[in-house]
C-alpha positions as a Python dict, from the first residue, in 0.01 Angstrom:
ca = {
    (1, 'X'): (0, 0, 0),
    (2, 'X'): (-113, 130, 391),
    (3, 'X'): (-268, -210, 566),
    (4, 'X'): (-454, 58, 803),
    (5, 'X'): (-639, 218, 493),
    (6, 'X'): (-680, -117, 308),
    (7, 'X'): (-865, -282, 615),
    (8, 'X'): (-1062, 44, 727),
    (9, 'X'): (-886, 115, 1032),
    (10, 'X'): (-847, 460, 1157),
    (11, 'X'): (-457, 560, 1282),
    (12, 'X'): (-385, 699, 1600),
    (13, 'X'): (-71, 842, 1662),
    (14, 'X'): (121, 679, 1942),
    (15, 'X'): (275, 845, 2265),
    (16, 'X'): (590, 631, 2291),
    (17, 'X'): (603, 464, 2033),
    (18, 'X'): (613, 477, 1580),
    (19, 'X'): (312, 269, 1460),
    (20, 'X'): (25, 375, 1513),
    (21, 'X'): (-279, 304, 1752),
    (22, 'X'): (-566, 191, 1615),
    (23, 'X'): (-885, 388, 1694),
    (24, 'X'): (-1134, 83, 1679),
    (25, 'X'): (-926, -96, 1904),
    (26, 'X'): (-1119, -43, 2258),
    (27, 'X'): (-759, -46, 2392),
    (28, 'X'): (-452, -18, 2295),
    (29, 'X'): (-49, -129, 2405),
    (30, 'X'): (223, 66, 2299),
    (31, 'X'): (533, -174, 2314),
    (32, 'X'): (968, -201, 2252),
    (33, 'X'): (1050, -554, 2090),
    (34, 'X'): (1348, -673, 2327),
    (35, 'X'): (1413, -1011, 2176),
    (36, 'X'): (1241, -1295, 1916),
    (37, 'X'): (1348, -1651, 1896),
    (38, 'X'): (1215, -1879, 1663),
    (39, 'X'): (1151, -2221, 1763),
    (40, 'X'): (912, -2563, 1685),
    (41, 'X'): (783, -2322, 1359),
    (42, 'X'): (697, -2037, 1570),
    (43, 'X'): (793, -1686, 1641),
    (44, 'X'): (838, -1558, 2028),
    (45, 'X'): (854, -1192, 2043),
    (46, 'X'): (909, -1074, 2416),
    (47, 'X'): (881, -706, 2464),
    (48, 'X'): (828, -437, 2712),
    (49, 'X'): (464, -233, 2693),
    (50, 'X'): (545, 174, 2752),
    (51, 'X'): (192, 277, 2709),
    (52, 'X'): (-122, 145, 2714),
    (53, 'X'): (-495, 324, 2675),
    (54, 'X'): (-843, 216, 2700),
    (55, 'X'): (-1189, 371, 2609),
    (56, 'X'): (-1360, 560, 2920),
    (57, 'X'): (-1630, 384, 2839),
    (58, 'X'): (-1471, 62, 2899),
    (59, 'X'): (-1395, 145, 3253),
    (60, 'X'): (-1664, 115, 3565),
    (61, 'X'): (-1712, 446, 3840),
    (62, 'X'): (-1450, 255, 4056),
    (63, 'X'): (-1201, 254, 3743),
    (64, 'X'): (-1189, -72, 3650),
    (65, 'X'): (-1160, -241, 3310),
    (66, 'X'): (-1474, -367, 3218),
    (67, 'X'): (-1362, -698, 3013),
    (68, 'X'): (-1657, -765, 2867),
    (69, 'X'): (-1660, -407, 2636),
    (70, 'X'): (-1274, -421, 2587),
    (71, 'X'): (-1259, -772, 2456),
    (72, 'X'): (-940, -830, 2643),
    (73, 'X'): (-563, -938, 2528),
    (74, 'X'): (-499, -1281, 2572),
    (75, 'X'): (-212, -1524, 2677),
    (76, 'X'): (-282, -1886, 2595),
    (77, 'X'): (-642, -1837, 2696),
    (78, 'X'): (-618, -1669, 3020),
    (79, 'X'): (-596, -1255, 3074),
    (80, 'X'): (-325, -1097, 3149),
    (81, 'X'): (-324, -1209, 3541),
    (82, 'X'): (-519, -866, 3655),
    (83, 'X'): (-271, -663, 3680),
    (84, 'X'): (-373, -325, 3466),
    (85, 'X'): (-550, -41, 3612),
    (86, 'X'): (-750, 195, 3388),
    (87, 'X'): (-847, 407, 3676),
    (88, 'X'): (-592, 682, 3544),
    (89, 'X'): (-547, 907, 3243),
    (90, 'X'): (-179, 711, 3292),
    (91, 'X'): (-150, 368, 3382),
    (92, 'X'): (162, 252, 3536),
    (93, 'X'): (168, -74, 3377),
    (94, 'X'): (365, -206, 3725),
    (95, 'X'): (23, -138, 3919),
    (96, 'X'): (-158, -479, 4075),
    (97, 'X'): (-519, -479, 3898),
    (98, 'X'): (-755, -580, 4191),
    (99, 'X'): (-1091, -621, 3984),
    (100, 'X'): (-1418, -792, 4073),
    (101, 'X'): (-1351, -1082, 3827),
    (102, 'X'): (-981, -1143, 3959),
    (103, 'X'): (-1079, -1365, 4253),
    (104, 'X'): (-1296, -1601, 3991),
    (105, 'X'): (-1010, -1580, 3757),
    (106, 'X'): (-773, -1724, 4041),
    (107, 'X'): (-1024, -2005, 4143),
    (108, 'X'): (-1021, -2107, 3810),
    (109, 'X'): (-614, -2113, 3770),
    (110, 'X'): (-622, -2275, 4115),
    (111, 'X'): (-817, -2524, 4013),
    (112, 'X'): (-675, -2620, 3688),
    (113, 'X'): (-396, -2673, 3783),
    (114, 'X'): (-475, -2876, 4097),
    (115, 'X'): (-267, -3143, 4176),
    (116, 'X'): (-417, -3554, 4132),
}
C-alpha cells in the first residue's frame, strides 16, 4: 500500500534523492543518511541536506522565510539556528540566515543558558 495515497498526500519528484517530496508541505528537505545509532531506546539519524525548497508564498519581499507560514522544522524545540535563506531558486545550505527573527531567537537562547 502506498502510504502517501493512504494519507491523502501528493507526491512530487525530488531533485536529489529517490523518495518524493510532499506537495502539501510548504518546505522540504532532501537528505542523505550518513549514519544511525540506537541509544536509550531511541534512534538517532544524522544526515546531510542535499537540497531544500520552500513555497514562494512563504518568502517575504527581502527573500526571508516567513516562519509562521512554513511551520518550520524544529530540533528539540528550537528553530534550525536561522541558517536557511530562501531568496534563491536553489538554496545553498551553508548560507547564513540573517532574517528579522534571528536576534529574538538568539536573545532567548542566551537567556535560557545564562549561568546563575
